[in-house]
C-alpha positions in Angstrom: -5.9 -9.0 12.2 -8.8 -10.5 11.7 -11.4 -12.9 13.4 -13.6 -15.4 12.2 -16.8 -17.4 13.8 -17.0 -20.8 12.3 -19.7 -23.5 13.9 -19.2 -26.4 11.3 -22.1 -27.7 9.5 -24.3 -24.4 9.9 -22.0 -21.1 9.2 -18.7 -19.4 8.9 -18.6 -15.6 9.2 -15.1 -14.1 8.1 -15.3 -10.8 10.0 -13.2 -7.8 8.8 -10.8 -9.8 6.1 -8.7 -9.8 2.7 -9.5 -13.4 0.9 -9.2 -16.3 3.3 -9.3 -19.4 1.0 -6.8 -21.0 3.4 -9.6 -21.2 6.0 -12.6 -21.5 3.8 -11.3 -24.5 1.2 -9.8 -26.3 4.1 -12.4 -25.8 7.0 -15.9 -25.2 5.4 -18.7 -28.0 5.1 -20.6 -28.5 2.1 -23.9 -26.9 4.5 -21.7 -24.1 5.6 -23.5 -20.8 4.8 -20.5 -18.5 4.6 -20.9 -14.7 5.4 -18.0 -12.8 4.2 -17.0 -9.3 4.2 -17.0 -7.6 0.8 -17.1 -4.3 -0.9 -17.0 -3.3 -4.6 -13.5 -2.1 -4.3 -10.6 -4.0 -2.0 -8.7 -2.0 0.6 -6.2 -3.7 2.7 -8.4 -5.1 5.2 -11.4 -5.7 3.0 -12.3 -7.7 0.2 -13.2 -6.7 -3.1 -15.8 -8.3 -5.6 -12.6 -9.0 -7.9 -10.7 -11.0 -5.1 -14.0 -13.4 -4.8 -13.8 -14.9 -8.4 -9.6 -14.7 -8.1 -9.2 -16.4 -4.7 -12.7 -18.9 -4.2 -13.4 -21.8 -5.6 -17.2 -21.9 -6.9 -18.2 -24.2 -4.5 -17.5 -21.5 -2.0 -18.3 -18.6 -4.2 -22.1 -19.8 -4.2 -22.5 -19.9 -0.6 -21.6 -16.8 0.1 -23.4 -13.9 1.7 -21.5 -10.7 1.3 -21.9 -8.2 3.7 -19.9 -4.8 4.9 -20.5 -2.9 1.6 -20.8 0.9 1.2 -23.7 1.1 0.6 -27.6 0.0 -1.3 -25.9 0.7 -4.7 -22.9 -1.6 -3.4 -25.0 -3.9 -2.8 -26.7 -4.0 -6.4 -23.4 -4.1 -8.0 -22.4 -7.6 -5.8 -26.3 -8.9 -6.6 -25.5 -7.8 -10.5 -22.5 -9.8 -10.4 -24.5 -13.1 -8.9 -23.7 -12.7 -5.3 -26.0 -12.6 -2.3 -25.8 -9.9 0.2 -27.1 -9.5 3.9 -29.5 -6.5 4.1 -30.4 -5.1 7.4 -33.7 -7.3 8.6 -32.7 -10.6 6.5 -33.1 -13.8 8.2 -30.9 -16.9 7.0 -31.9 -20.4 7.6 -28.8 -22.5 8.7 -27.9 -25.5 8.8 -27.6 -27.9 12.2 -24.2 -27.8 13.7 -21.9 -30.6 13.6 -21.1 -32.3 17.0 -17.7 -31.8 17.4 
């Protein structure tokens, strides 16, 4: 099982998970930054690089910030594939949450 955290208008955090297009495509707002678990290769509880292209639309992939990758070399591979990664000490600007 996996848990996520979503603050509409601000961010979506996937937790450890395989791809969840049924959530991201339907719940995320255009202003949401999406923090997504991702390594270079998939396994039963984590998304892999190839999963992103197969499972998500371009508008979702462009807002992904990837985390939970194995090491600096994996981060470099994700960056070379065109993705942003979260590194220790990074700060991300988030949108103002929508009033629910």
